[in-house]
N, C-alpha and C positions, 0 to 999 in steps of 0.2 A: 113563483111557486116553487114550494121545496119538493125536488126528486127524491124517493126512495127506491129499491129495487126488491123485486118480489121472484119466488120460484114459481115457474108457470109450466114446469114441465120435468119428470124426472125421468130416469133411465138406468137400467142395469144389466149387466151379463158377466154370465159363469161359464168357464169353458165345460165341454161336456163332460169329462172325465172326473167322476166324483170317486173320491178317497174315500172309505169309510175306515174308524179307527182298525177293525179287521183287517182289511184290506191294507193299510200300512204297518201293522204292527207283522203280518206274515213278512211282507218285504223286507222291513228292519229283523226278523229274525234270521232271514236268509244272509245278512249280515255279521249276526252276532250282537244285535244291540236288542235287550231284552225290555219290552215295555207289555202293557197290556190296554183293551179298550176300556177298562174299568179305572186303573191308573190315569189313563189321559182325562176321563169324564169327571172323575172326583179332584181333579186338580184344577182343570178348566171348564169344565162344560162341553168340551168339544166331541162332536161325534162324527163330522164328515168335514171335508175341505173339496174344494176343484183345484187340479192341478191343469195349466195349459200344455198341448203339445209342443214339443221344442221347437217348432217353425212358428210356433204363436208369440208376438210380440205385446209389449205394455201399448203400444199405439194402436193394434188392432183389438185389445180387448176394450180399448178406451172409443175407438170408431163404433162398436156396436152398441155401446152403451149410449154415446152421442147421439146415435142416428133414432133411437130410443123416447132419448128426453126432446128431440127436437120434434117428434111427431105427437108426443103427448101437450107440446107447446103450443102445436099448430104453426112452428117456426120455420121457414126456411133457411137451409144451410147458407146462402147467400145473404142473408140478413142478420146473421152472426158478427158483431165487429170485434169480438174478443173472444181468446180463447186460454183457459189456463187449464193446466196437467197436474196435479198433484201427484208425484211419484218417486219412489227410488229406486226402481228398477227400470229406468227410461231404457228403450231400443238400444242406444250407443252412448258413447261420451258426448257427442253432439252432431248433429244439431238434437234441437228438445225434439221430445214425444209430442210435443203440442203443434212443431213445425208438421212432422210426418203425420199427425193425425188429420190436420188441417187439408193437407193434399188427399186423403182416403177420403175425406167428406168431398170434394170436388171444390175447394176456397182455395181463396188466394187474396192477398191483402192486407186483411186485420192481422191485430195484434196477437201473438202466441207465442205463449213461454210456459216454461216448467216452475213450480214451486217443489221444495226439497225440503220437509219438514217431518218426514218420515210419518207417523201414525197420526198425526195432528196433521198433517199435510191439507187434507180437503177443508178442516175449518179454517188454516191460514187463506187457502185459495179463495174462501167464499169471502174471507174479508174483504181481501184484494179489490176481489170482482165488486162489492157490493160500494166499496170507497169510490172506485174507479168512475160507476154507474154514478154516484152522488156527484159526481164531481163533473159529471157531464164527459167525461174522457170515453165512455161507452154505452151503449142504450142497451144492446142484449149480448149477453155472455154464455158462452159455455164453458161450465165450471166440473170437472171431471178428475175421478178419484181412480188411479188404474193400476194394480202390481201385478208384476209374475216373482213373487217371492221364491218359489219352488227352486229358482236358480240361483238363489245365494244362500242354500240350507246346508247345514252338516250334517247328513243322513247317518252320522255316526254319534249323532250327539240327541237323544231321546229327550232332554229337555228344552228342546228349542225345535227340533224338525216336526213334531208333532204338531206344533201350535199355530202352522201360517199355512195360507192358502192363496189361490189367484182369482182375480176376477175384478170387475171395474163397475163403478156409478157414476151416474152423470147429472147435473139439473142444466136447466136453462134458467138465468136470471134475466129479468128485463126491467127497465125504468118504469116505474109507475108512479100515482099522485098518492097514494094511499100507503103506508107503511106495511112491511112486508118483513125485511131486518131489522128486527128492534135495536139491538145492540151486540158487541162483541169483546172480546177480550182475549189479547194474546200473551204469550210468555215464553221465555226460554232460560236455560242456564247451562252455559257450555261445561262446568265443574263436573257434570254429570255424565259425560261423553262415553267415556269406560264402560257403563253397566249397559250399554245397549247401541251395538254399533256393528259393522262392517268393515275392519281396519286395512282395507287394502285399495289401492289402484293402480291406474295403469302406467305402466314407467318403462321406457326404451323397448318397446314390443313385448313385454312380459307383466305379470302381475307383481307388484311390489306389496308386501305384505299378505295378510290373509283375506281371501276375498268372500268369506264364508259368516253366516251371522253369530255374534255373539251375546251373549245376556245372562246378568245376573239377575235370575229372576226375583228372587226375594228382595232386594234394591228395588227395583224395579216397582214390584207390586204396593212395597211403603211408601216409596214416592207418590205413585199415580194417583192414590187414594185421597191424598191430603189435596193434591195440587187442582185436581177436579173439583172436589166440593168449592175450593175459593174460586175456581174460573167461574166456575156457574153462580155463584152466590155474587160476584162481580160484576156478571151481565146482567143480572137480574136487577142490581142497584140501580145500573148505567140508564135500565129502561122504565125503572120506577115500577117494578112488579116485584112477587114474591112467589115462593115454591107453588104457593095455592095456585098459582097462574098456568101452573105447568100443566099441559096435558099428555105430552108424550116426553119422556128422556129416550133421547138417540144417542147413547153412548158408543166409543170408539169400542169394536167388537174384540176386544182381548181376552178376556178372562171372566169368566161368569162369577166369580168372586169378586173383583172388581168393580164389575157392574153392582151387585148386590149391595154393595159398600157402600156407593157412592149414592145409591139412592135412598139407603137409608139415612145418611147423612143428610140427605136434602128432604126427608119425610116424605119420600114418595110410595105407595105402594108400587108393587113388582109388576101390577095390571098394569101401570103407567111407562115400563119403561120395553121399547123396541128390543128384542133378542132375536140375532139370527147367528149369534157365533157358534150355537150347535152345530150348524149344518153346513157353515162358510168357514169356521175358521177365523183366524185373525189374517184379515187382507190389507193390512196398514192403513193407506190414504182412501182406500177403496171400500172400506167397512162402513162408513159412516152413509155416504152415497147409495151404496149398496143395501143398507138396512131400512133409509128412508123410501127406496122404489119398492121394496119388498112390502112396507107398511102402506103405503098410497094405493098399489095394486090391489093388496089383500083387504082395504078396505076399512083399515084401522083409522089411517090419518085421513082426516076430512078436512074441505076449504074453511078454514077460519081457527083452525086449531093451532094453537100456542106447543110449539118444539122449542126442546133446550138439546143442542147438537154439543158433544165435547169432545174430545180428543187428547190423548198426552202419547210423546213418542221419543224417539232419540235424538238425543241434541243437547240436553234433555229439552225438549220442547211441549207446550199443552196450552188450552184455550176454548173456548167456547162461545158460539153463536145462539142468540135469542132469536125467534122468528115468528110470525105468524102467516101460518099457510095459506 
């Protein structure tokens, strides 16, 4: 009998501190950095984001989201045999956020590791978990995207600091005898490292390089629109599906214009696109599972719907997953 994997539960968590554009522009003005609500909305579609408190970590946010997903799936933490956390902002250099989160959930023994593919991280992690379940290496997996991007922002750079927020999303992925994840398509091209990166590292007890996010927004935009369409079409082809089979497109929530352009290329009406970027900002690897959980709990996504998840991020990485919910 063929083994497949299906999402059986979703969860998410946003830090309590909600920062509107008005809040952020006031804080930036005090630093002499000029921007406005209209400037941010026109260019990105973002109206608010959430920032974690200084003592709250990536694994803290992920644990909250994981507990929700476990409850939704009706699965006990002790029954999970794989944890994958997609993040670019882990608690520490090592061990992984996944191991720290495992302990916070009161678990021990199962495989746990992080995936670093920046904003494509959840798509990468979900694909890995699906493969491990299909080969019998796992039967019940927690796949989590969790980020505290507020820690790596340069609040003197209005072109980047207005874009990002903190949060976490999670799914429980279980072995099934009916198809759930139908196909995936992953890619990377390291020659684009410089257009989106945090060019710093720990060395000799200090920071070597620059530990704050750098981005060439125009270059990212141009590259993102093309590769997202290509990955989505490749995933559809692998599953023997067409654009008409997609009930919901859940793209990485980076910029409303990228999302609208991708939907147009896939001939999907905007009503079929799950949009949370306006309230969450760009939460990197957390954005897709956050948007998924928001749509599930809001009653938009229902059992049997076909979903296209797709992300693009620093690396440059990109990918798509097609699944039946």
